[in-house]
C-alpha positions in Angstrom: 22.2 4.7 -7.4 18.7 3.2 -7.1 16.3 3.8 -4.1 16.5 0.2 -2.9 20.1 0.2 -2.9 20.4 3.4 -0.7 17.7 2.0 1.5 19.6 -1.2 1.7 22.8 0.8 2.6 21.2 2.6 5.6 19.6 -0.4 6.9 23.2 -2.2 6.7 24.8 0.8 8.4 21.9 0.8 11.0 22.4 -2.8 11.9 26.3 -2.4 12.1 25.8 0.6 14.5 23.5 -1.6 16.4 26.1 -4.3 16.7 28.7 -1.9 17.6 26.8 -1.2 20.8 26.8 -4.6 21.9 30.7 -4.7 21.4 31.1 -1.4 23.0 29.2 -2.4 26.3 31.6 -5.3 26.5 28.8 -8.0 26.1 30.6 -9.9 23.2 33.6 -10.2 25.5 31.5 -10.9 28.8 29.6 -13.8 27.2 32.4 -15.2 25.0 30.5 -14.3 22.1 27.7 -16.4 23.2 25.1 -15.5 20.8 22.2 -17.7 22.5 23.3 -15.8 25.7 23.2 -12.1 23.9 19.9 -13.1 22.1 18.3 -14.5 25.5 19.3 -11.3 27.2 17.7 -9.1 24.5 14.7 -11.2 24.9 14.6 -10.4 28.5 14.8 -6.7 27.9 12.2 -6.9 25.3 9.8 -8.7 27.7 10.9 -6.0 30.4 10.2 -3.0 28.2 6.7 -4.6 27.5 5.8 -5.3 31.0 4.3 -2.8 33.6 7.6 -1.9 34.5 8.6 -0.9 30.9 8.5 2.8 31.3 10.8 2.5 34.3 13.3 0.4 32.7 13.3 2.7 29.6 14.1 5.7 32.0 16.8 4.0 33.8 18.3 2.3 31.0 18.4 5.4 29.0 20.0 7.4 31.6 22.7 4.9 32.1 23.6 4.9 28.2 23.4 8.6 28.1 25.9 8.9 31.0 28.0 6.3 29.1 28.1 8.3 26.0 28.7 11.3 27.7 31.6 9.8 29.7 33.2 8.6 26.4 32.7 11.7 24.9 34.7 13.4 27.6 37.6 11.1 27.7 37.8 11.2 23.7 37.6 15.1 23.5 40.8 16.7 23.6 41.2 19.2 26.7 42.0 22.6 26.0 45.7 22.3 27.3 45.7 19.4 25.1 44.4 21.2 21.8 47.1 23.7 22.6 50.0 21.4 23.1 49.0 19.7 19.5 49.0 23.0 17.9 52.6 23.8 19.4 
């Protein structure tokens, strides 16, 4: 496969993953798939990150995201007792 094809596939995968985050956060359902709303919110977020409060927002949002990923990981991961039951 050519280098440009590999890079294109990497970029496509990256964009799909980012879109998945929009869905995972419930934004698509909450906005009724309102792309103008979603884009406007992203522009607002970008402005916030560029502002003097940007570092604070970055820390707050990163913390919330990490908590959500961890909560999801905990609900998706089988417990020890579930793993034992699955093997039985």
